[in-house]
Residue, then its C-alpha position, 0 to 999 in steps of 0.5 A: x754141250x749141244x750136239x749140232x747137226x751139219x744142216x746148212x740152213x736150219x740147225x737141229x739142237x739135241x738137248x742133253x739129258x738132265x743130270x741124274x740123281x746118281x750123279x749126285x751120289x743119290x739113289x736113282x732106281x725109281x727115276x723115270x728116263x727123260x727123253x732128249x727133245x728138240x729145242x724149240x729155240x733152234x727152229x728157223x734159219x741162221x747159224x748157231x753162232x748168230x743165235x748165240x751172239x743175239x742171245x748173249x746181247x739180250x742176256x746182257x740187256x736183261x741184266x740192265x733192264x731187270x728182265x724187261x724187254x726194251x723192244x716190248x716197251x718201245x712197241x707199247x709206247x709207239x702204239x699209244x703215242x701214235x694213236x694219241x697223236x692222231x686223236x686231237x679230241x682225246x688230247x683236248x680232253x686230257x688237257x682239260x682234265x689237267x686244267x680242271x684238276x689244277x684249278x680244283x687243287x688250288x682252290x682247295x689249297x687256298x681254303x685249307x690254309x685259311x684259319x678254322x679249316x679242317x682236313x680236306x680231301x679232293x681224292x682218296x687213295x685206293x683201298x689197298x694204298x696205305x702210303x697216306x693213311x696215317x693221321x700225319x698226312x692230314x696236316x699241311x703241307x703234307x696233305x697238299x703233297x699227297x693230294x697233288x700226287x694222287x691227282x697226278x697219278x689219276x691224271x696219268x692213268x686217264x691219259x694212258x688209257x682210253x685212247x681209241x685204237x691202242x691194243x689192250x695189252x700195249x695200253x696195260x703195259x704203258x699204264x703199268x710202267x708209268x705207274x711204276x715210275x710215279x711210285x718212285x716219286x711218291x712223297x712217302x719215299x723221301x725223308x723231307x716229304x714224309x711226316x712219319x719219317x720227320x716225326x721219327x727223326x725228331x723223336x730219335x734225334x736222328x738215330x733212325x737214319x743211323x739204324x737205316x744206314x746200318x740196315x742198308x749196309x747189312x743188306x748190301x753185304x748180303x746181296x753182294x756176297x751171296x745174292x741174298x735179299x734183306x734179312x727176313x727169316x728171323x728164327x724160322x728154320x726149315x725142319x725146326x720152326x717151320x715145316x715141322x709136321x712129322x713124316x717121312x720121305x717115302x719116294x725120291x727121284x731126280x725131281x721130287x721127294x714124296x713125303x708121307x705124314x704120320x697120322x694123328x688120329x686112331x682111324x683115317x679116311x681110306x682115301x689119301x690126300x696128295x698135295x701138289x704145290x707149285x715149284x715156284x715156291x717151297x712146299x712148306x707154304x702149306x706146312x708153316x707153323x703148327x698153328x697155320x699148317x694145312x698138313x697138320x689140320x688135315x691129319x688132325x681131321x683124319x686124312x692120310x697126307x702125301x706132299x710133293x717136295x720139288x727139287x730146286x733146279x740148277x743150271x745143269x737142269x736147264x733142259x727139264x721139260x714141263x711135262x717132266x714135272x707131270x711124269x716125274x712129279x704127279x704120275x710118280x707120286x700117284x704110283x707110289x701112293x698106289x703101292x702104299x695104299x693099293x686099290x685106293x682112289x686119291x683126293x688130289x690138291x694142286x696149289x698155284x702152278x701145281x694146280x695147273x699141272x694137276x689139271x693137265x694130269x687129270x685131263x690126261x688121266x681122263x683121256x687115257x681111262x685112268x680113274x685113280x682120282x677121287x676128287x680134284x681140289x685147286x687152290x688159286x690155280x688157273x687153267x685159262x690164261x687170257x685174263x691172268x692179271x698183270x702177269x700177262x704184261x710180261x707175256x708177249x712174243x718180244x718179252x718171252x723171247x727176251x726172257x728165253x735168251x736171259x734164261x739161256x745164258x744161266x740155264x734157269x730163271x734165277x730167284x731174284x729175277x722171279x721175285x722181282x717180277x712179283x714185287x713189281x706187281x705190288x711195288x708199293x707194298x713190297x718195294x717202296x714201303x719196305x725201303x722207307x721202313x728199313x732205311x728211313x725209319x730205321x726199322x725192320x719188319x717183325x719176321x714171320x713164318x710167311x715172310x721167311x717162306x717168301x724169302x726162301x725162293x726157288x729157280x725155274x729150268x730154262x726149258x720148262x719155263x719157256x714151254x710154260x710161257x709159250x704153251x699156257x700163257x702166250x698161246x693158251x693151249x690148255x684152254x683151247x684144247x691144243x695142249x699135247x701130252x705124249x703127242x696127243x691133245x687133252x681137253x679139260x672137258x674130259x674131267x668128270x671128277x668132282x672139283x673143289x676150287x678156291x680163288x682169293x679176292x685180292x689175288x694179283x697172281x691168279x685173279x679169282x675171275x680167271x680161276x672161276x673159268x673152270x666152271x665152263x671148262x670141265x664137265x663136273x660138279x664144281x664147288x667154288x670158294x671165294x676167300x678173302x685175302x690174297x694169293x698166299x694169305x687167302x689160302x693159309x687161312x686156318x680156323x680161329x684166325x681173325x678177319x677171314x671170310x669166304x663165299x661158297x656155292x656148288x654148281x652141278x655139271x650141265x647147270x646153267x652158267x653163272x658169270x663171276x659178277x652175278x655169282x659175287x652178287x648172289x652168294x653171301x659171305x661167311x665169317x671164318x676159314x674155308x678149311x672146314x668146308x673143304x674137309x667136310x666136302x672131302x669127308x662126304x666123298x670118302x669111305x668109312x675111317x679105318x686103320x692108318x696105312x703103313x708108312x711107305x713101302x718096304x723098298x722105300x724103308x730099305x733105302x733109308x730115306x730121310x724124315x720130313x721135311x726131306x733134303x730137297x727143300x733145304x736147297 
């Protein structure tokens, strides 16, 4: 329970300590204490009962709206509609465009139904839109329906954008929400208007609907009984078919297990590699199957690899702070590595949010004169959040307050809530196409290791996620030099350690142009790689796998800045995986190979910690 002061006007809430490992019957000798903090949501006047009533109402609304703030949507639409209402010329342009599109469509449709006319197209889908790519969509009347839908989609995009005076974020919210509503009405989502579904129905005698109903019932039972999503894991089991690289947990506290992997070469580079994954995902995205495991590839190239495995928080962990992930995560891991390989600098790698945390840790270490990092590698990690893609649609004061109240009730951002936000960013691929395949076609996607990992979702603590949204997304404190660590500001410009930074071309979570901003934030040599693929597939890109390309260029510290568009034009693409480029870069900054270090410390061996993948990843 919260301890409340008796101040009459502004109450101060002391947050309880997170549960200790000892409370769960585990070892806690190496656990660093977490200091009580003043809740940022307790500021201001008003009684606690009023706050609780407000938050309870908002939490109830969040269950109905999927976590989207109705107030934020209302403000965005009010902004757009009020400016559109006072822009008669823009209204005329929108109306004229509708008339022109209607005329073009009617004329083209008339020619199309005439004898001897072949396939036609007034508008082509975007390259990433696969809904109408099959040959069946080229025949009437399905071609007409697809073309009408795409023209309507284009018209609504033009109608919701380009209205003078509308705030950029409000415009983006309106355009995004209208696009989501239109996606629901796509002819590909309905059996009667989808030629692929109709063909399958005739071929199977309707058995596709029987199988689709069975799939629906199976998914509904899983969702109702345990809150689980559709079956996607197949035969992929952690520790058996995924996350199988041999290693041992060499350190554990209440937030992490640190895994050290066994060497697979006779000699190894003296500088170990520490991997800091994001805690919005399980670590084994970088240790999937043996053929696409980055861990296996690194050990095969003669590197000693350490991996952080984050504990999946529960409601009782609501008050774990963002900085606790730095202290109990990165700092604790570096301290342990220093005990295993004393006096050795470390090659540190951060992926996604783990890369942001690593950047904060590196800037803190630079400020404090700590030189334990030999190099810094960031994979799809942002350090400036002003252009963080469509995720920023969910980030304004109204939306953040709404999310805080939703998390306040449960103590964590639940797996389904977080997964839903990411699915909305690619609703065609992750929602509607799956529903069509599973329930109308009566098929199931062939399970893959990446799908199994994606279904193995995690939670985020209430306080940590609130601080992340406010300090990094909403206020952009890290890029602005206002981010405080232990009460003192840090600056990315203090980082002089060589950096290897990877962005991916089709990343919807960390757009590559946002990742690219690291060039003018740090005072260091930056080797930047732009890989093909998206946030996950562009990173998990092992050598020998087809269709991978990348671009690479090194900019030395103090070099004249090159913008991302110019960089893209001048740097040629290279066929293949970027992994060999990275290990070559690491090797050039490493000493001569020598005998592998011991596995963990004597103290860790005495605690009888488990073998990899450990315990935390299983929960």
